Backbone bond lengths (Angstrom), bond angles and torsions (degrees), N, CA, C in turn:
res aa  C-N    CA-C-N  psi(-1)  N-CA   C-N-CA  omega(-1)  CA-C   N-CA-C  phi
1 M - - - 1.447 - - 1.529 111.10 -
2 K 1.344 116.63 -37.52 1.458 119.35 178.39 1.521 111.02 -65.44
3 G 1.321 116.34 -35.13 1.459 120.56 178.61 1.522 111.73 -64.89
4 L 1.344 116.16 -39.56 1.458 120.32 178.34 1.525 110.80 -66.23
5 A 1.327 116.95 -42.14 1.463 120.43 177.96 1.522 110.97 -62.38
6 L 1.318 116.73 -39.22 1.463 120.61 177.99 1.525 111.15 -64.92
7 I 1.321 117.07 -41.97 1.462 120.72 179.12 1.527 110.73 -64.30
8 V 1.336 117.40 -43.00 1.468 120.94 178.61 1.521 110.41 -63.82
9 F 1.321 117.59 -43.35 1.462 121.18 179.34 1.523 111.47 -62.81
10 L 1.325 116.93 -44.90 1.465 120.23 179.60 1.524 111.55 -65.99
11 A 1.326 117.60 -38.19 1.465 120.74 178.17 1.524 110.74 -65.27
12 Y 1.343 116.82 -43.37 1.465 120.07 177.87 1.526 110.79 -64.41
13 S 1.317 117.33 -40.99 1.464 120.72 -179.76 1.524 111.61 -64.71
14 L 1.315 116.88 -43.68 1.463 120.25 178.66 1.525 110.97 -66.32
15 A 1.332 116.95 -41.92 1.466 120.29 177.40 1.523 110.88 -63.30
16 S 1.331 117.56 -39.36 1.463 120.70 178.07 1.519 111.34 -64.04
17 L 1.314 117.08 -41.25 1.460 120.09 178.63 1.527 110.78 -63.48
18 I 1.312 116.77 -45.54 1.469 120.38 -179.58 1.525 110.91 -65.73
19 L 1.334 117.29 -47.20 1.460 120.34 -179.55 1.521 111.72 -66.74
20 G 1.334 117.31 -34.04 1.461 120.14 177.13 1.507 112.05 -63.88
21 V 1.318 116.42 -43.77 1.469 120.24 177.76 1.522 110.08 -64.41
22 M 1.327 116.84 -42.58 1.463 119.73 179.66 1.526 111.56 -66.32
23 G 1.335 117.32 -37.98 1.463 120.69 179.02 1.513 112.51 -66.60
24 I 1.325 117.02 -43.78 1.464 120.08 177.89 1.521 109.90 -67.51
25 G 1.319 117.06 -39.99 1.457 120.40 177.49 1.519 112.27 -63.27
26 H 1.321 116.76 -37.42 1.463 120.99 179.81 1.521 111.42 -69.58
27 E 1.317 117.69 -40.17 1.462 121.03 -175.53 1.523 113.64 -85.90
28 F 1.338 117.13 -40.97 1.467 120.27 -170.47 1.522 114.15 -118.77
29 G 1.306 118.27 -12.55 1.457 121.39 -177.44 1.520 110.48 108.73
30 Y 1.320 114.84 157.93 1.459 119.17 -172.64 1.523 113.71 -77.66
31 W 1.326 118.66 -15.05 1.467 118.58 173.18 1.525 110.22 -68.81
32 W 1.332 116.98 -38.12 1.460 119.69 176.29 1.523 110.86 -69.49
33 A 1.313 116.80 -33.64 1.469 119.85 175.62 1.522 110.37 -64.33
34 F 1.317 116.92 -41.51 1.463 120.97 176.10 1.529 110.54 -61.81
35 A 1.342 117.01 -41.04 1.466 120.56 178.26 1.530 110.99 -64.62
36 A 1.329 117.26 -38.02 1.469 120.55 178.42 1.522 111.15 -66.14
37 V 1.331 116.94 -40.07 1.468 120.22 177.68 1.521 110.14 -66.40
38 A 1.335 117.24 -40.40 1.467 120.28 177.89 1.525 110.48 -63.23
39 A 1.337 117.70 -41.98 1.463 120.72 177.56 1.521 110.81 -64.70
40 F 1.321 116.51 -36.63 1.457 120.67 179.09 1.524 111.29 -67.56
41 I 1.315 117.06 -42.01 1.466 120.64 -176.86 1.521 111.70 -76.27
42 F 1.324 117.28 -48.35 1.462 120.15 -171.53 1.526 113.48 -86.85
43 A 1.333 118.28 -33.71 1.459 120.50 -177.12 1.525 112.70 -109.80
44 R 1.329 117.68 -0.79 1.462 122.96 -177.46 1.522 110.77 53.79
45 F 1.327 114.91 43.24 1.461 123.34 -178.02 1.520 107.50 -106.16
46 A 1.327 117.52 102.54 1.459 121.87 -169.79 1.523 113.89 -98.60
47 I 1.309 118.87 -4.59 1.461 120.19 -176.54 1.528 112.38 -61.36
48 P 1.346 120.46 -44.01 1.472 117.99 178.52 1.531 113.43 -61.02
49 I 1.314 117.45 -33.91 1.463 120.05 178.17 1.531 109.86 -66.77
50 S 1.319 117.44 -42.35 1.465 120.58 178.28 1.522 111.45 -64.37
51 V 1.322 116.73 -39.44 1.465 120.25 176.68 1.528 109.94 -64.43
52 G 1.317 117.02 -38.82 1.459 120.38 176.49 1.519 112.34 -63.46
53 V 1.325 117.31 -38.79 1.469 120.77 176.17 1.523 109.69 -62.36
54 Y 1.326 116.77 -43.68 1.468 120.48 177.83 1.527 110.98 -60.76
55 L 1.324 116.34 -47.74 1.464 120.06 -178.96 1.524 111.56 -61.34
56 Y 1.325 117.08 -41.05 1.459 120.45 -179.92 1.526 110.72 -65.78
57 A 1.320 116.91 -46.58 1.466 119.68 -178.64 1.527 111.16 -65.67
58 H 1.324 117.04 -37.20 1.466 120.35 -176.78 1.531 112.00 -78.39
59 H 1.311 117.39 -48.19 1.462 120.27 -173.02 1.525 113.61 -87.88
60 V 1.309 118.45 -40.58 1.464 120.14 -176.16 1.525 110.90 -85.88
61 W 1.327 117.00 -48.64 1.458 119.45 -179.92 1.521 112.53 -79.88
62 G 1.332 117.94 -18.35 1.453 121.55 178.38 1.520 114.50 78.32
63 W 1.319 117.27 23.57 1.461 120.40 178.93 1.521 110.02 -72.06
64 H 1.335 115.56 154.89 1.461 121.04 171.87 1.522 108.41 -64.28
65 W 1.320 117.16 153.83 1.468 119.47 -172.89 1.523 112.18 -63.64
66 I 1.323 118.70 -33.25 1.464 119.39 -177.74 1.534 110.63 -72.57
67 G 1.323 117.07 -36.72 1.460 119.98 176.29 1.517 112.00 -67.87
68 A 1.336 115.64 -40.05 1.466 119.69 177.60 1.522 110.75 -65.39
69 A 1.333 116.80 -39.04 1.465 120.11 178.53 1.528 111.05 -67.39
70 A 1.321 117.46 -39.79 1.466 120.19 178.41 1.526 111.21 -65.86
71 F 1.331 117.03 -33.56 1.463 120.66 178.19 1.525 111.10 -74.28
72 A 1.324 116.85 -39.32 1.467 120.73 -175.25 1.526 112.51 -81.11
73 F 1.317 117.10 -34.11 1.464 121.25 -175.62 1.527 109.82 -123.29
74 P 1.334 119.23 68.64 1.467 119.76 -173.69 1.519 113.91 -68.74
75 L 1.311 118.64 -26.22 1.460 119.82 -177.60 1.522 113.12 -84.52
76 V 1.324 117.85 -8.21 1.459 119.78 179.62 1.525 110.06 -63.79
77 A 1.325 117.94 -39.32 1.463 120.70 178.42 1.524 110.86 -62.08
78 V 1.315 117.25 -40.42 1.464 121.12 177.66 1.524 110.11 -65.97
79 Q 1.321 117.55 -42.65 1.458 121.02 -179.54 1.524 111.15 -65.25
80 V 1.330 117.49 -39.58 1.462 120.46 177.96 1.522 110.18 -64.92
81 A 1.325 117.89 -41.98 1.463 120.74 178.26 1.528 111.30 -63.63
82 L 1.332 117.34 -41.87 1.466 120.34 178.09 1.524 111.48 -65.51
83 L 1.318 117.22 -40.47 1.463 120.59 178.11 1.521 110.97 -64.38
84 F 1.331 116.84 -41.56 1.459 121.18 178.26 1.524 110.67 -63.62
85 G 1.326 117.07 -43.19 1.464 120.83 178.60 1.516 112.41 -64.75
86 A 1.331 117.26 -41.06 1.464 120.39 178.44 1.521 110.95 -65.96
87 T 1.326 116.64 -37.79 1.464 120.27 177.98 1.519 110.71 -65.60
88 L 1.328 117.06 -43.39 1.465 119.93 177.66 1.524 111.76 -64.24
89 A 1.321 117.64 -39.88 1.463 120.70 179.10 1.524 110.96 -63.87
90 T 1.325 116.93 -41.72 1.464 120.37 178.65 1.519 110.86 -66.00
91 A 1.332 116.64 -42.73 1.463 120.01 178.91 1.522 110.84 -64.43
92 F 1.323 118.16 -41.97 1.456 121.63 179.07 1.521 110.94 -64.44
93 E 1.331 116.47 -40.02 1.462 120.54 177.96 1.527 110.89 -64.66
94 Y 1.315 117.23 -38.98 1.463 121.38 179.28 1.524 110.72 -67.19
95 I 1.328 116.71 -40.29 1.461 120.63 -177.85 1.521 110.98 -70.47
96 T 1.316 118.58 -40.36 1.462 121.66 -175.13 1.525 113.41 -88.53
97 R 1.320 118.20 -1.57 1.465 120.90 179.92 1.533 108.88 -68.62
98 P 1.337 117.41 135.23 1.467 119.25 179.02 1.528 110.77 -67.31
99 K 1.301 114.82 139.86 1.466 120.71 178.88 1.521 108.89 -78.51
100 S 1.322 116.04 134.54 1.465 117.84 179.41 1.501 111.73 -126.49
């Protein structure tokens, strides 16, 4: 099962890299796509690639913006849920703290 999860993760990562380059190339030109790949490889800066995936899914495939965002930024939903949970935990701790 771990092997299957690894294969799915690697396939999604490779597809995201390819679609990100194609999306940036489609919207801004292939020199900017080359710059995004260089930033991804040398600086480990993945945001331009994710934006390229969003642009490709939204503009080329014609997806609705929320579907394209969910495809391009899958961990944002997890991060929002974790932030919401941490905020609730802090608020609950503040409310239940004994007054001194």
